[in-house]
Structure formats: C-alpha cells, structure tokens
mmCIF file of the N, C-alpha and C atoms, coordinates in Angstrom:
data_MODEL
# 
_entry.id   MODEL 
# 
loop_
_atom_site.group_PDB 
_atom_site.id 
_atom_site.type_symbol 
_atom_site.label_atom_id 
_atom_site.label_alt_id 
_atom_site.label_comp_id 
_atom_site.label_asym_id 
_atom_site.label_entity_id 
_atom_site.label_seq_id 
_atom_site.pdbx_PDB_ins_code 
_atom_site.Cartn_x 
_atom_site.Cartn_y 
_atom_site.Cartn_z 
_atom_site.occupancy 
_atom_site.B_iso_or_equiv 
_atom_site.pdbx_formal_charge 
_atom_site.auth_seq_id 
_atom_site.auth_comp_id 
_atom_site.auth_asym_id 
_atom_site.auth_atom_id 
_atom_site.pdbx_PDB_model_num 
ATOM 1   N N  . MET A 1 1  ? 97.118  106.006 166.798 1.00 0.00 ? 1  MET A N  1 
ATOM 2   C CA . MET A 1 1  ? 96.320  104.998 167.431 1.00 0.00 ? 1  MET A CA 1 
ATOM 3   C C  . MET A 1 1  ? 95.226  104.576 166.457 1.00 0.00 ? 1  MET A C  1 
ATOM 4   N N  . GLN A 1 2  ? 94.901  103.309 166.472 1.00 0.00 ? 2  GLN A N  1 
ATOM 5   C CA . GLN A 1 2  ? 93.840  102.782 165.618 1.00 0.00 ? 2  GLN A CA 1 
ATOM 6   C C  . GLN A 1 2  ? 93.091  101.726 166.402 1.00 0.00 ? 2  GLN A C  1 
ATOM 7   N N  . SER A 1 3  ? 91.771  101.781 166.298 1.00 0.00 ? 3  SER A N  1 
ATOM 8   C CA . SER A 1 3  ? 90.923  100.742 166.875 1.00 0.00 ? 3  SER A CA 1 
ATOM 9   C C  . SER A 1 3  ? 89.754  100.548 165.933 1.00 0.00 ? 3  SER A C  1 
ATOM 10  N N  . GLY A 1 4  ? 89.460  99.313  165.609 1.00 0.00 ? 4  GLY A N  1 
ATOM 11  C CA . GLY A 1 4  ? 88.368  99.085  164.680 1.00 0.00 ? 4  GLY A CA 1 
ATOM 12  C C  . GLY A 1 4  ? 88.023  97.621  164.556 1.00 0.00 ? 4  GLY A C  1 
ATOM 13  N N  . THR A 1 5  ? 87.112  97.350  163.631 1.00 0.00 ? 5  THR A N  1 
ATOM 14  C CA . THR A 1 5  ? 86.670  95.989  163.360 1.00 0.00 ? 5  THR A CA 1 
ATOM 15  C C  . THR A 1 5  ? 86.931  95.701  161.889 1.00 0.00 ? 5  THR A C  1 
ATOM 16  N N  . ALA A 1 6  ? 87.925  94.874  161.614 1.00 0.00 ? 6  ALA A N  1 
ATOM 17  C CA . ALA A 1 6  ? 88.288  94.561  160.232 1.00 0.00 ? 6  ALA A CA 1 
ATOM 18  C C  . ALA A 1 6  ? 87.346  93.528  159.615 1.00 0.00 ? 6  ALA A C  1 
ATOM 19  N N  . GLY A 1 7  ? 86.762  92.665  160.436 1.00 0.00 ? 7  GLY A N  1 
ATOM 20  C CA . GLY A 1 7  ? 85.868  91.639  159.925 1.00 0.00 ? 7  GLY A CA 1 
ATOM 21  C C  . GLY A 1 7  ? 86.564  90.291  159.885 1.00 0.00 ? 7  GLY A C  1 
ATOM 22  N N  . PRO A 1 8  ? 85.959  89.287  159.363 1.00 0.00 ? 8  PRO A N  1 
ATOM 23  C CA . PRO A 1 8  ? 84.729  89.319  158.580 1.00 0.00 ? 8  PRO A CA 1 
ATOM 24  C C  . PRO A 1 8  ? 83.441  89.353  159.411 1.00 0.00 ? 8  PRO A C  1 
ATOM 25  N N  . THR A 1 9  ? 83.538  89.199  160.718 1.00 0.00 ? 9  THR A N  1 
ATOM 26  C CA . THR A 1 9  ? 82.317  89.212  161.528 1.00 0.00 ? 9  THR A CA 1 
ATOM 27  C C  . THR A 1 9  ? 82.303  90.432  162.438 1.00 0.00 ? 9  THR A C  1 
ATOM 28  N N  . ALA A 1 10 ? 81.110  90.813  162.848 1.00 0.00 ? 10 ALA A N  1 
ATOM 29  C CA . ALA A 1 10 ? 80.942  91.924  163.781 1.00 0.00 ? 10 ALA A CA 1 
ATOM 30  C C  . ALA A 1 10 ? 81.394  91.487  165.167 1.00 0.00 ? 10 ALA A C  1 
ATOM 31  N N  . SER A 1 11 ? 81.802  92.450  165.981 1.00 0.00 ? 11 SER A N  1 
ATOM 32  C CA . SER A 1 11 ? 82.192  92.136  167.354 1.00 0.00 ? 11 SER A CA 1 
ATOM 33  C C  . SER A 1 11 ? 81.169  92.675  168.354 1.00 0.00 ? 11 SER A C  1 
ATOM 34  N N  . GLY A 1 12 ? 80.009  93.034  167.852 1.00 0.00 ? 12 GLY A N  1 
ATOM 35  C CA . GLY A 1 12 ? 78.921  93.555  168.677 1.00 0.00 ? 12 GLY A CA 1 
ATOM 36  C C  . GLY A 1 12 ? 77.798  94.042  167.786 1.00 0.00 ? 12 GLY A C  1 
ATOM 37  N N  . LYS A 1 13 ? 76.811  94.671  168.387 1.00 0.00 ? 13 LYS A N  1 
ATOM 38  C CA . LYS A 1 13 ? 75.641  95.112  167.621 1.00 0.00 ? 13 LYS A CA 1 
ATOM 39  C C  . LYS A 1 13 ? 75.665  96.594  167.266 1.00 0.00 ? 13 LYS A C  1 
ATOM 40  N N  . THR A 1 14 ? 76.497  97.379  167.935 1.00 0.00 ? 14 THR A N  1 
ATOM 41  C CA . THR A 1 14 ? 76.525  98.813  167.673 1.00 0.00 ? 14 THR A CA 1 
ATOM 42  C C  . THR A 1 14 ? 77.292  99.106  166.382 1.00 0.00 ? 14 THR A C  1 
ATOM 43  N N  . PRO A 1 15 ? 77.044  100.272 165.767 1.00 0.00 ? 15 PRO A N  1 
ATOM 44  C CA . PRO A 1 15 ? 77.719  100.604 164.507 1.00 0.00 ? 15 PRO A CA 1 
ATOM 45  C C  . PRO A 1 15 ? 79.246  100.554 164.588 1.00 0.00 ? 15 PRO A C  1 
ATOM 46  N N  . ASN A 1 16 ? 79.815  100.910 165.738 1.00 0.00 ? 16 ASN A N  1 
ATOM 47  C CA . ASN A 1 16 ? 81.273  100.904 165.841 1.00 0.00 ? 16 ASN A CA 1 
ATOM 48  C C  . ASN A 1 16 ? 81.847  99.514  166.102 1.00 0.00 ? 16 ASN A C  1 
ATOM 49  N N  . ARG A 1 17 ? 81.025  98.492  166.020 1.00 0.00 ? 17 ARG A N  1 
ATOM 50  C CA . ARG A 1 17 ? 81.483  97.100  166.162 1.00 0.00 ? 17 ARG A CA 1 
ATOM 51  C C  . ARG A 1 17 ? 81.260  96.293  164.883 1.00 0.00 ? 17 ARG A C  1 
ATOM 52  N N  . GLN A 1 18 ? 80.932  96.999  163.794 1.00 0.00 ? 18 GLN A N  1 
ATOM 53  C CA . GLN A 1 18 ? 80.662  96.339  162.521 1.00 0.00 ? 18 GLN A CA 1 
ATOM 54  C C  . GLN A 1 18 ? 81.922  96.330  161.656 1.00 0.00 ? 18 GLN A C  1 
ATOM 55  N N  . PRO A 1 19 ? 82.074  95.317  160.792 1.00 0.00 ? 19 PRO A N  1 
ATOM 56  C CA . PRO A 1 19 ? 83.232  95.265  159.899 1.00 0.00 ? 19 PRO A CA 1 
ATOM 57  C C  . PRO A 1 19 ? 83.347  96.537  159.065 1.00 0.00 ? 19 PRO A C  1 
ATOM 58  N N  . GLY A 1 20 ? 84.534  97.096  159.031 1.00 0.00 ? 20 GLY A N  1 
ATOM 59  C CA . GLY A 1 20 ? 84.782  98.297  158.244 1.00 0.00 ? 20 GLY A CA 1 
ATOM 60  C C  . GLY A 1 20 ? 84.863  99.567  159.066 1.00 0.00 ? 20 GLY A C  1 
ATOM 61  N N  . TYR A 1 21 ? 84.504  99.493  160.349 1.00 0.00 ? 21 TYR A N  1 
ATOM 62  C CA . TYR A 1 21 ? 84.566  100.685 161.203 1.00 0.00 ? 21 TYR A CA 1 
ATOM 63  C C  . TYR A 1 21 ? 85.965  100.828 161.797 1.00 0.00 ? 21 TYR A C  1 
ATOM 64  N N  . VAL A 1 22 ? 86.464  102.059 161.817 1.00 0.00 ? 22 VAL A N  1 
ATOM 65  C CA . VAL A 1 22 ? 87.756  102.321 162.455 1.00 0.00 ? 22 VAL A CA 1 
ATOM 66  C C  . VAL A 1 22 ? 87.749  103.707 163.096 1.00 0.00 ? 22 VAL A C  1 
ATOM 67  N N  . ALA A 1 23 ? 88.387  103.806 164.240 1.00 0.00 ? 23 ALA A N  1 
ATOM 68  C CA . ALA A 1 23 ? 88.630  105.082 164.913 1.00 0.00 ? 23 ALA A CA 1 
ATOM 69  C C  . ALA A 1 23 ? 90.139  105.305 164.896 1.00 0.00 ? 23 ALA A C  1 
ATOM 70  N N  . LEU A 1 24 ? 90.546  106.449 164.398 1.00 0.00 ? 24 LEU A N  1 
ATOM 71  C CA . LEU A 1 24 ? 91.967  106.771 164.272 1.00 0.00 ? 24 LEU A CA 1 
ATOM 72  C C  . LEU A 1 24 ? 92.289  108.028 165.068 1.00 0.00 ? 24 LEU A C  1 
ATOM 73  N N  . ALA A 1 25 ? 93.498  108.119 165.581 1.00 0.00 ? 25 ALA A N  1 
ATOM 74  C CA . ALA A 1 25 ? 93.926  109.321 166.294 1.00 0.00 ? 25 ALA A CA 1 
ATOM 75  C C  . ALA A 1 25 ? 95.432  109.497 166.168 1.00 0.00 ? 25 ALA A C  1 
ATOM 76  N N  . VAL A 1 26 ? 95.834  110.752 166.132 1.00 0.00 ? 26 VAL A N  1 
ATOM 77  C CA . VAL A 1 26 ? 97.240  111.132 166.163 1.00 0.00 ? 26 VAL A CA 1 
ATOM 78  C C  . VAL A 1 26 ? 97.380  112.123 167.310 1.00 0.00 ? 26 VAL A C  1 
ATOM 79  N N  . VAL A 1 27 ? 98.377  111.911 168.167 1.00 0.00 ? 27 VAL A N  1 
ATOM 80  C CA . VAL A 1 27 ? 98.561  112.772 169.336 1.00 0.00 ? 27 VAL A CA 1 
ATOM 81  C C  . VAL A 1 27 ? 100.017 113.200 169.427 1.00 0.00 ? 27 VAL A C  1 
ATOM 82  N N  . SER A 1 28 ? 100.208 114.466 169.734 1.00 0.00 ? 28 SER A N  1 
ATOM 83  C CA . SER A 1 28 ? 101.544 115.016 169.928 1.00 0.00 ? 28 SER A CA 1 
ATOM 84  C C  . SER A 1 28 ? 101.524 115.908 171.161 1.00 0.00 ? 28 SER A C  1 
ATOM 85  N N  . GLU A 1 29 ? 102.507 115.751 172.014 1.00 0.00 ? 29 GLU A N  1 
ATOM 86  C CA . GLU A 1 29 ? 102.583 116.592 173.211 1.00 0.00 ? 29 GLU A CA 1 
ATOM 87  C C  . GLU A 1 29 ? 102.646 118.070 172.836 1.00 0.00 ? 29 GLU A C  1 
ATOM 88  N N  . LYS A 1 30 ? 103.339 118.369 171.762 1.00 0.00 ? 30 LYS A N  1 
ATOM 89  C CA . LYS A 1 30 ? 103.528 119.756 171.342 1.00 0.00 ? 30 LYS A CA 1 
ATOM 90  C C  . LYS A 1 30 ? 102.361 120.302 170.513 1.00 0.00 ? 30 LYS A C  1 
ATOM 91  N N  . ASN A 1 31 ? 101.780 119.471 169.660 1.00 0.00 ? 31 ASN A N  1 
ATOM 92  C CA . ASN A 1 31 ? 100.797 119.959 168.687 1.00 0.00 ? 31 ASN A CA 1 
ATOM 93  C C  . ASN A 1 31 ? 99.371  119.482 168.906 1.00 0.00 ? 31 ASN A C  1 
ATOM 94  N N  . GLY A 1 32 ? 99.076  118.850 170.026 1.00 0.00 ? 32 GLY A N  1 
ATOM 95  C CA . GLY A 1 32 ? 97.705  118.446 170.309 1.00 0.00 ? 32 GLY A CA 1 
ATOM 96  C C  . GLY A 1 32 ? 97.336  117.118 169.679 1.00 0.00 ? 32 GLY A C  1 
ATOM 97  N N  . ALA A 1 33 ? 96.088  117.039 169.237 1.00 0.00 ? 33 ALA A N  1 
ATOM 98  C CA . ALA A 1 33 ? 95.568  115.768 168.731 1.00 0.00 ? 33 ALA A CA 1 
ATOM 99  C C  . ALA A 1 33 ? 94.617  115.996 167.569 1.00 0.00 ? 33 ALA A C  1 
ATOM 100 N N  . MET A 1 34 ? 94.443  114.945 166.788 1.00 0.00 ? 34 MET A N  1 
ATOM 101 C CA . MET A 1 34 ? 93.483  114.940 165.688 1.00 0.00 ? 34 MET A CA 1 
ATOM 102 C C  . MET A 1 34 ? 92.910  113.534 165.622 1.00 0.00 ? 34 MET A C  1 
ATOM 103 N N  . SER A 1 35 ? 91.598  113.427 165.427 1.00 0.00 ? 35 SER A N  1 
ATOM 104 C CA . SER A 1 35 ? 90.977  112.101 165.362 1.00 0.00 ? 35 SER A CA 1 
ATOM 105 C C  . SER A 1 35 ? 89.976  112.028 164.224 1.00 0.00 ? 35 SER A C  1 
ATOM 106 N N  . LYS A 1 36 ? 89.650  110.805 163.856 1.00 0.00 ? 36 LYS A N  1 
ATOM 107 C CA . LYS A 1 36 ? 88.735  110.572 162.741 1.00 0.00 ? 36 LYS A CA 1 
ATOM 108 C C  . LYS A 1 36 ? 88.101  109.203 162.918 1.00 0.00 ? 36 LYS A C  1 
ATOM 109 N N  . ASP A 1 37 ? 86.780  109.127 162.802 1.00 0.00 ? 37 ASP A N  1 
ATOM 110 C CA . ASP A 1 37 ? 86.048  107.855 162.782 1.00 0.00 ? 37 ASP A CA 1 
ATOM 111 C C  . ASP A 1 37 ? 85.526  107.671 161.367 1.00 0.00 ? 37 ASP A C  1 
ATOM 112 N N  . LEU A 1 38 ? 85.581  106.459 160.858 1.00 0.00 ? 38 LEU A N  1 
ATOM 113 C CA . LEU A 1 38 ? 85.030  106.233 159.524 1.00 0.00 ? 38 LEU A CA 1 
ATOM 114 C C  . LEU A 1 38 ? 84.616  104.788 159.331 1.00 0.00 ? 38 LEU A C  1 
ATOM 115 N N  . MET A 1 39 ? 83.794  104.592 158.330 1.00 0.00 ? 39 MET A N  1 
ATOM 116 C CA . MET A 1 39 ? 83.344  103.268 157.916 1.00 0.00 ? 39 MET A CA 1 
ATOM 117 C C  . MET A 1 39 ? 83.809  103.085 156.476 1.00 0.00 ? 39 MET A C  1 
ATOM 118 N N  . THR A 1 40 ? 84.594  102.050 156.232 1.00 0.00 ? 40 THR A N  1 
ATOM 119 C CA . THR A 1 40 ? 85.057  101.788 154.869 1.00 0.00 ? 40 THR A CA 1 
ATOM 120 C C  . THR A 1 40 ? 83.891  101.242 154.044 1.00 0.00 ? 40 THR A C  1 
ATOM 121 N N  . SER A 1 41 ? 84.110  101.129 152.761 1.00 0.00 ? 41 SER A N  1 
ATOM 122 C CA . SER A 1 41 ? 83.098  100.535 151.882 1.00 0.00 ? 41 SER A CA 1 
ATOM 123 C C  . SER A 1 41 ? 83.498  99.113  151.499 1.00 0.00 ? 41 SER A C  1 
ATOM 124 N N  . CYS A 1 42 ? 84.318  98.472  152.347 1.00 0.00 ? 42 CYS A N  1 
ATOM 125 C CA . CYS A 1 42 ? 84.863  97.148  152.032 1.00 0.00 ? 42 CYS A CA 1 
ATOM 126 C C  . CYS A 1 42 ? 84.040  95.993  152.593 1.00 0.00 ? 42 CYS A C  1 
ATOM 127 N N  . GLY A 1 43 ? 82.953  96.289  153.284 1.00 0.00 ? 43 GLY A N  1 
ATOM 128 C CA . GLY A 1 43 ? 82.098  95.224  153.814 1.00 0.00 ? 43 GLY A CA 1 
ATOM 129 C C  . GLY A 1 43 ? 82.831  94.301  154.763 1.00 0.00 ? 43 GLY A C  1 
ATOM 130 N N  . ASN A 1 44 ? 82.661  92.991  154.570 1.00 0.00 ? 44 ASN A N  1 
ATOM 131 C CA . ASN A 1 44 ? 83.249  91.982  155.452 1.00 0.00 ? 44 ASN A CA 1 
ATOM 132 C C  . ASN A 1 44 ? 84.638  91.510  155.016 1.00 0.00 ? 44 ASN A C  1 
ATOM 133 N N  . ASP A 1 45 ? 85.233  92.177  154.031 1.00 0.00 ? 45 ASP A N  1 
ATOM 134 C CA . ASP A 1 45 ? 86.543  91.788  153.510 1.00 0.00 ? 45 ASP A CA 1 
ATOM 135 C C  . ASP A 1 45 ? 87.642  92.256  154.469 1.00 0.00 ? 45 ASP A C  1 
ATOM 136 N N  . ARG A 1 46 ? 88.112  91.348  155.307 1.00 0.00 ? 46 ARG A N  1 
ATOM 137 C CA . ARG A 1 46 ? 89.089  91.687  156.347 1.00 0.00 ? 46 ARG A CA 1 
ATOM 138 C C  . ARG A 1 46 ? 90.356  92.324  155.776 1.00 0.00 ? 46 ARG A C  1 
ATOM 139 N N  . HIS A 1 47 ? 90.923  91.715  154.763 1.00 0.00 ? 47 HIS A N  1 
ATOM 140 C CA . HIS A 1 47 ? 92.157  92.241  154.175 1.00 0.00 ? 47 HIS A CA 1 
ATOM 141 C C  . HIS A 1 47 ? 91.945  93.645  153.618 1.00 0.00 ? 47 HIS A C  1 
ATOM 142 N N  . ALA A 1 48 ? 90.892  93.834  152.856 1.00 0.00 ? 48 ALA A N  1 
ATOM 143 C CA . ALA A 1 48 ? 90.617  95.152  152.272 1.00 0.00 ? 48 ALA A CA 1 
ATOM 144 C C  . ALA A 1 48 ? 90.393  96.197  153.363 1.00 0.00 ? 48 ALA A C  1 
ATOM 145 N N  . ASN A 1 49 ? 89.702  95.815  154.431 1.00 0.00 ? 49 ASN A N  1 
ATOM 146 C CA . ASN A 1 49 ? 89.490  96.752  155.537 1.00 0.00 ? 49 ASN A CA 1 
ATOM 147 C C  . ASN A 1 49 ? 90.806  97.131  156.197 1.00 0.00 ? 49 ASN A C  1 
ATOM 148 N N  . MET A 1 50 ? 91.678  96.161  156.413 1.00 0.00 ? 50 MET A N  1 
ATOM 149 C CA . MET A 1 50 ? 92.965  96.450  157.047 1.00 0.00 ? 50 MET A CA 1 
ATOM 150 C C  . MET A 1 50 ? 93.803  97.395  156.184 1.00 0.00 ? 50 MET A C  1 
ATOM 151 N N  . VAL A 1 51 ? 93.778  97.192  154.878 1.00 0.00 ? 51 VAL A N  1 
ATOM 152 C CA . VAL A 1 51 ? 94.497  98.086  153.967 1.00 0.00 ? 51 VAL A CA 1 
ATOM 153 C C  . VAL A 1 51 ? 93.874  99.482  154.015 1.00 0.00 ? 51 VAL A C  1 
ATOM 154 N N  . ALA A 1 52 ? 92.547  99.546  153.969 1.00 0.00 ? 52 ALA A N  1 
ATOM 155 C CA . ALA A 1 52 ? 91.856  100.839 154.027 1.00 0.00 ? 52 ALA A CA 1 
ATOM 156 C C  . ALA A 1 52 ? 92.154  101.559 155.341 1.00 0.00 ? 52 ALA A C  1 
ATOM 157 N N  . PHE A 1 53 ? 92.191  100.827 156.448 1.00 0.00 ? 53 PHE A N  1 
ATOM 158 C CA . PHE A 1 53 ? 92.523  101.428 157.746 1.00 0.00 ? 53 PHE A CA 1 
ATOM 159 C C  . PHE A 1 53 ? 93.916  102.055 157.692 1.00 0.00 ? 53 PHE A C  1 
ATOM 160 N N  . ALA A 1 54 ? 94.879  101.325 157.138 1.00 0.00 ? 54 ALA A N  1 
ATOM 161 C CA . ALA A 1 54 ? 96.257  101.824 157.060 1.00 0.00 ? 54 ALA A CA 1 
ATOM 162 C C  . ALA A 1 54 ? 96.351  103.064 156.176 1.00 0.00 ? 54 ALA A C  1 
ATOM 163 N N  . VAL A 1 55 ? 95.665  103.040 155.035 1.00 0.00 ? 55 VAL A N  1 
ATOM 164 C CA . VAL A 1 55 ? 95.672  104.187 154.121 1.00 0.00 ? 55 VAL A CA 1 
ATOM 165 C C  . VAL A 1 55 ? 95.083  105.414 154.817 1.00 0.00 ? 55 VAL A C  1 
ATOM 166 N N  . GLU A 1 56 ? 93.951  105.239 155.478 1.00 0.00 ? 56 GLU A N  1 
ATOM 167 C CA . GLU A 1 56 ? 93.306  106.359 156.168 1.00 0.00 ? 56 GLU A CA 1 
ATOM 168 C C  . GLU A 1 56 ? 94.160  106.869 157.324 1.00 0.00 ? 56 GLU A C  1 
ATOM 169 N N  . ALA A 1 57 ? 94.853  105.970 158.015 1.00 0.00 ? 57 ALA A N  1 
ATOM 170 C CA . ALA A 1 57 ? 95.737  106.384 159.107 1.00 0.00 ? 57 ALA A CA 1 
ATOM 171 C C  . ALA A 1 57 ? 96.881  107.241 158.566 1.00 0.00 ? 57 ALA A C  1 
ATOM 172 N N  . LEU A 1 58 ? 97.454  106.839 157.445 1.00 0.00 ? 58 LEU A N  1 
ATOM 173 C CA . LEU A 1 58 ? 98.533  107.624 156.846 1.00 0.00 ? 58 LEU A CA 1 
ATOM 174 C C  . LEU A 1 58 ? 98.036  108.991 156.386 1.00 0.00 ? 58 LEU A C  1 
ATOM 175 N N  . LYS A 1 59 ? 96.834  109.047 155.834 1.00 0.00 ? 59 LYS A N  1 
ATOM 176 C CA . LYS A 1 59 ? 96.247  110.334 155.437 1.00 0.00 ? 59 LYS A CA 1 
ATOM 177 C C  . LYS A 1 59 ? 96.072  111.241 156.651 1.00 0.00 ? 59 LYS A C  1 
ATOM 178 N N  . LEU A 1 60 ? 95.625  110.670 157.762 1.00 0.00 ? 60 LEU A N  1 
ATOM 179 C CA . LEU A 1 60 ? 95.421  111.458 158.975 1.00 0.00 ? 60 LEU A CA 1 
ATOM 180 C C  . LEU A 1 60 ? 96.754  111.978 159.514 1.00 0.00 ? 60 LEU A C  1 
ATOM 181 N N  . VAL A 1 61 ? 97.778  111.139 159.505 1.00 0.00 ? 61 VAL A N  1 
ATOM 182 C CA . VAL A 1 61 ? 99.102  111.579 159.953 1.00 0.00 ? 61 VAL A CA 1 
ATOM 183 C C  . VAL A 1 61 ? 99.600  112.724 159.070 1.00 0.00 ? 61 VAL A C  1 
ATOM 184 N N  . LYS A 1 62 ? 99.440  112.589 157.766 1.00 0.00 ? 62 LYS A N  1 
ATOM 185 C CA . LYS A 1 62 ? 99.860  113.651 156.845 1.00 0.00 ? 62 LYS A CA 1 
ATOM 186 C C  . LYS A 1 62 ? 99.109  114.941 157.138 1.00 0.00 ? 62 LYS A C  1 
ATOM 187 N N  . GLU A 1 63 ? 97.795  114.842 157.294 1.00 0.00 ? 63 GLU A N  1 
ATOM 188 C CA . GLU A 1 63 ? 96.982  116.024 157.589 1.00 0.00 ? 63 GLU A CA 1 
ATOM 189 C C  . GLU A 1 63 ? 97.427  116.671 158.907 1.00 0.00 ? 63 GLU A C  1 
ATOM 190 N N  . PHE A 1 64 ? 97.705  115.846 159.901 1.00 0.00 ? 64 PHE A N  1 
ATOM 191 C CA . PHE A 1 64 ? 98.146  116.347 161.204 1.00 0.00 ? 64 PHE A CA 1 
ATOM 192 C C  . PHE A 1 64 ? 99.472  117.087 161.083 1.00 0.00 ? 64 PHE A C  1 
ATOM 193 N N  . ILE A 1 65 ? 100.406 116.502 160.372 1.00 0.00 ? 65 ILE A N  1 
ATOM 194 C CA . ILE A 1 65 ? 101.720 117.126 160.203 1.00 0.00 ? 65 ILE A CA 1 
ATOM 195 C C  . ILE A 1 65 ? 101.590 118.459 159.474 1.00 0.00 ? 65 ILE A C  1 
ATOM 196 N N  . LEU A 1 66 ? 100.762 118.489 158.440 1.00 0.00 ? 66 LEU A N  1 
ATOM 197 C CA . LEU A 1 66 ? 100.604 119.717 157.662 1.00 0.00 ? 66 LEU A CA 1 
ATOM 198 C C  . LEU A 1 66 ? 99.864  120.804 158.433 1.00 0.00 ? 66 LEU A C  1 
ATOM 199 N N  . SER A 1 67 ? 98.912  120.412 159.266 1.00 0.00 ? 67 SER A N  1 
ATOM 200 C CA . SER A 1 67 ? 98.125  121.408 160.001 1.00 0.00 ? 67 SER A CA 1 
ATOM 201 C C  . SER A 1 67 ? 98.781  121.810 161.317 1.00 0.00 ? 67 SER A C  1 
ATOM 202 N N  . LYS A 1 68 ? 99.525  120.872 161.934 1.00 0.00 ? 68 LYS A N  1 
ATOM 203 C CA . LYS A 1 68 ? 100.162 121.097 163.234 1.00 0.00 ? 68 LYS A CA 1 
ATOM 204 C C  . LYS A 1 68 ? 99.191  121.706 164.235 1.00 0.00 ? 68 LYS A C  1 
ATOM 205 N N  . GLY A 1 69 ? 97.960  121.236 164.196 1.00 0.00 ? 69 GLY A N  1 
ATOM 206 C CA . GLY A 1 69 ? 96.958  121.778 165.094 1.00 0.00 ? 69 GLY A CA 1 
ATOM 207 C C  . GLY A 1 69 ? 96.174  120.700 165.791 1.00 0.00 ? 69 GLY A C  1 
ATOM 208 N N  . SER A 1 70 ? 95.197  121.121 166.540 1.00 0.00 ? 70 SER A N  1 
ATOM 209 C CA . SER A 1 70 ? 94.341  120.197 167.272 1.00 0.00 ? 70 SER A CA 1 
ATOM 210 C C  . SER A 1 70 ? 92.914  120.383 166.800 1.00 0.00 ? 70 SER A C  1 
ATOM 211 N N  . SER A 1 71 ? 92.339  119.332 166.219 1.00 0.00 ? 71 SER A N  1 
ATOM 212 C CA . SER A 1 71 ? 90.958  119.409 165.757 1.00 0.00 ? 71 SER A CA 1 
ATOM 213 C C  . SER A 1 71 ? 90.414  118.015 165.544 1.00 0.00 ? 71 SER A C  1 
ATOM 214 N N  . LYS A 1 72 ? 89.121  117.941 165.334 1.00 0.00 ? 72 LYS A N  1 
ATOM 215 C CA . LYS A 1 72 ? 88.472  116.679 164.991 1.00 0.00 ? 72 LYS A CA 1 
ATOM 216 C C  . LYS A 1 72 ? 87.976  116.826 163.572 1.00 0.00 ? 72 LYS A C  1 
ATOM 217 N N  . VAL A 1 73 ? 88.341  115.884 162.721 1.00 0.00 ? 73 VAL A N  1 
ATOM 218 C CA . VAL A 1 73 ? 87.912  115.939 161.322 1.00 0.00 ? 73 VAL A CA 1 
ATOM 219 C C  . VAL A 1 73 ? 86.756  115.009 161.088 1.00 0.00 ? 73 VAL A C  1 
# 
C-alpha cells in the first residue's frame, strides 16, 4: 500500500500533505505487517517523487520478505 503527495503542490498544511511525503505498508496474513513513512529529498518534482516512492516501496517489500516479521521501521 502507498499513500502520499507527489506534488508539485501540497494537498494540505500538515507535514504529511507536502510534496515528497509517502506512507508505505506491506501486509501479509501469515507474516504480519511492516510500514514506513518518509519524506523524499525531491521537493516539488512530481516525477522524481513518484520514482522515489516506487524505489522505497520495493526496498520495503524486500525488507519484509527477508525479515518475515511484523515491525515498524
């Protein structure tokens, strides 16, 4: 799961509504869940943020598969 603000404009005033913010999660019925919130360093660059979101999501999936556990990183 991914939810975030790619930009170029904010969708609100709170930090989690600013361009570059993303919340990621991986959930498995058998192995629990893992989540991660982060802010990219891509500013208002929508394309760069979307790429960064995808890269971070893949890293989280890899970490989840390797750990097979439930935690918040």
